[in-house]
Every structure is written in C-alpha cells, then in structure tokens.
N, C-alpha and C positions, 0 to 999 in steps of 0.2 A: 504494500499499499504506499503510495507516494502523495503527499499533499501538495497543492499548487504553489508554484513559484511566483515571486513578485506580488505578494499579497498586500494591499494597502490596508492597514488596520485603522479602526476608528479609535479615539482616545479611550483608555481604560484607566481604572484606578488601581495602582499597585504600590509597592514599596521601592521602586527603582531609584537608584542614585542616593538613597538615604545615607548609606555608609560613606559614599563618595563625596557628598556635599557637606556632611557634618563631621566634626571631630568626634573622637570617641566619648568625650565627656558630654558633648551636646547631644549625641544620640542616646546616651544613657538618661539624660534628662528627659528627653522626649518619651523614651520607653517606659519611664516610671509610671506613666499613665495607662500602661497597657497590661497590667497585671491581670492574669486569668483568675476569676473569682472561683471557678470550679470547672472541672472537666465534665461536661454533660454532652455526651455523644448525641443524644436524641432529645429535642430536635436540633440544638445547636450549642456548642461550647461558648461561653461568654468570654470572648477574646477580642480585645481591641488593640490595634497597632497603628503606628504613624503611617500615613499614605501620601503618595505624590501622584500627580496626573501629568500627562504629556499630550500636547495637541499635535506632535509631529508624527506623520505616518512612518512606518518602518518597512523596508524591503526585507523579506525573509527568504531563506533558502528552503528547498523542499525537505521534509522529513522522511527519509526512507526507513521503513520498518517492516520489510518483508521477512525478516528473520524472527519477528515476534510470533507468539502462538496464534494461530488462525482464529481459534475460538475466542480467545481474549480480544483480538481485533474486532471481530464481529460484535462482540458485546459492548465494546467501548467506542464504536465507530461515530457515535453522535457527539461525544465530548472530546475525542482525541484531536481533531484538527485545531479546535479552539485552545485546548490546553497546551499543545505544542507551540502555538503562536505566542501564548502568554509567557511561556518558559524562555522562548527565544528573545523576547523583548526585555528580559532581565539583564541581558549582556554579560553574563557570567564569564570569567576568564578561565576558570579550571573545570567547569561543569557544564556539559552540553545537554540539551533538552532530551536527547535520546537516553542518556544515562538515567535521567529522572524517570522517564516513562518506563524503561525496562524494569525498574525496581517495583512497578505496580503490576507488570505482566506476569504474575505468578499464581500458582495454585497450591493448596494443600488438599490432596485427594481430589474430590469433585468440587471443592469450594474455590472459586476464583476471587482474587482480589480485584478492586476496581479503581478507576481514577477518583480523585476527591470530588465532592459536589462543587459545582462552578462558584457558588457564593463563598467557598473556603479557599480558592486558589491563592489569593494573596497571602494567606497565612504561611504557606510553604515558601513563597518568594522570599520572605524575610529570613527565614531559617537557611535557605540556600545561600543567601548573601553572607550569612555568618560562616557557613562552611567555606565559601569562596575566599573569604578573608583569612581564615585559618590557613588555607592552602597558600596564599600569598605571603603570610607571615613565615611559613616554613619554607618557602621558595620551592614548592613542588607543583607539578601540573598533572600528575596522575592521582585521580580521585575515583574511588569506586563507591557507589551508592548501593548499599545492601537492602535497605528498607527505607521507605518514606510514608506516604499515607497507607493505612491498612484499614479496610472496611470492617465493621464489627464482626460479621460472620467469618471473614478470613483471619482476623485477629484471634478470634476464639479457638481457631484450629492451629495457630502457630505455637510451636513448642516453646515454653518459657515466657510467652507474652502475658502481660498483666491485663486483667479484664478492663481496667480503666487506663489502658496505655494511651499516652499523648500522641502516639501515631495515629489514632482514631480521630484526633482533633486536627490532623494535618499541620502540626507545628514541630514534628520530630523527624530526625534523620539518624540512621545508622550508617556510618561511613567508614571507609578504609583508606589509608594513605600508605605509601611505600616506606614506612617506618613504624617503630614500636608504637602500639596504641596508647601506651603511658605517656610517651612524648606528645602525641596529639592531644590527649586529655589535658596535659600540662599547658600547652599552648592555648587551648580553648579557655581554660580557667583564668589564665593571665589576661587574655583579651576581655573576658567577662569582667574581671576585676577592674580593667581600664574603662569600663562603661559601654562596651561594644553591644552587649545584650543582657538580658535577664532570662535565665533558663536553667535546664538541667545539663549537667555533663557527667556521663557515665563511662568508665573505662572497663572494657572487656578484654579478654585475651587476644581476640583477633579483630576487633572493630571499636569504634568510639560512638557513643550516643550523644547527640546534641539536640536540644529542643529550646524553644523560645516561649515557654509556658507563662513567663512574667515574674517568676520568683526563683531564686537561685537554689539548686539542689545538687549534691554530689553523691556519687556512689562509685 
C-alpha cells in the first residue's frame, strides 16, 4: 500500500516545534499545566498538553508499507493515511513515520493492535519529540520503537503489560537505542530534570520506557 505523494495538508493542531522554539526551562513551565489527572482509557484520559498550529502546507513523500501485515492494513485503512501524514509533519530527525506505524502493526494471537483514536494523535507527537531529543543528546540516529499506542484488547493480551498502562492513553513509548538501556534512562532523566518533560522513565534489560503522563515517575 502506497499513499499519495505531494499531498497538501490543511493546518492541524499539534505539538510541533515546541522543543525547538522553547528552552528546556520554558517548556517545563508550559508542561506544568499538562499534568494528567488520571488514566481513564474509556472514554478519554484527561491529558492536556501545549499545542502549536501551522498555516504552511507540507509536501510529503509516499509511505510504502507493503511489508506490513495485510490483515492489519485492511483493518486500519481508514486512519492510516492521515496518521502517517501527521507523523511526517512532526519533522523528527531520528524517527520516521514508518517506525512508529510498525509498532502498531502487531497481534497477540487473534487480537490485533490498532492505531490510536484520531483525537489522541497529538499526545504521541509530544512523546516522540522527547524520544527524538534523547537521540540527539546521545548523538545516535538508530532508534527502534518496540511499542507505542496499545488498544485495550491488545494491551490485555501483552505479557507483562499493566491493565492501566499509559500506552493505552497514547503517551508512552518503549524504545531501543544502540547502547545500554541504563544509559538511555539516565539521559532521559537528566533531560527531564532540566525541564524537557514531565513523565515516567523506566529502565528494562533491553529497552527503555518513556511517557509524558504529566508527573515524574521512575522504575
């Protein structure tokens, strides 16, 4: 499946350029108003984050995803073009839209994961910018996204996943860099301490969890 090239996008609201236009302290001050009151997957987690809008149309390259599972592509055909355009507009340096999408195209037995609801897309945009900044800080360009949004049914069938996982709110990433996860977690916490974001950082033996829940947690 290939999505059209040279698509002129209408303005959308997202978190683009927040990190690029504000210092760490300034972003921390903005984000202080974005604390999540609670994780309520149904109908909607109460999460508020700073947003920016752009009136400039963007020319995008086609997203080729023929290597993704056909059944998943069929299920997500309605949302996939728009979500890929949104991800491309984030202009991330170390993470491409396909990497994010591939993290959703998974199943546990007969249960398929899904793309996040459209109203929640900008939540992941912010967390992706945090991950992109971590890659910049460590001077690496290889980033593997293991998990991003997880729909409730899929999350319930993932081994070790918590029933109230922040992945279900589309604010969490499990990521791998070409270095020890302990090093990644240390860099993430340092950036968080400097005001880049408020959220959770969890170190595991082969990946690092990062989320922007609005309050700091470590494990």
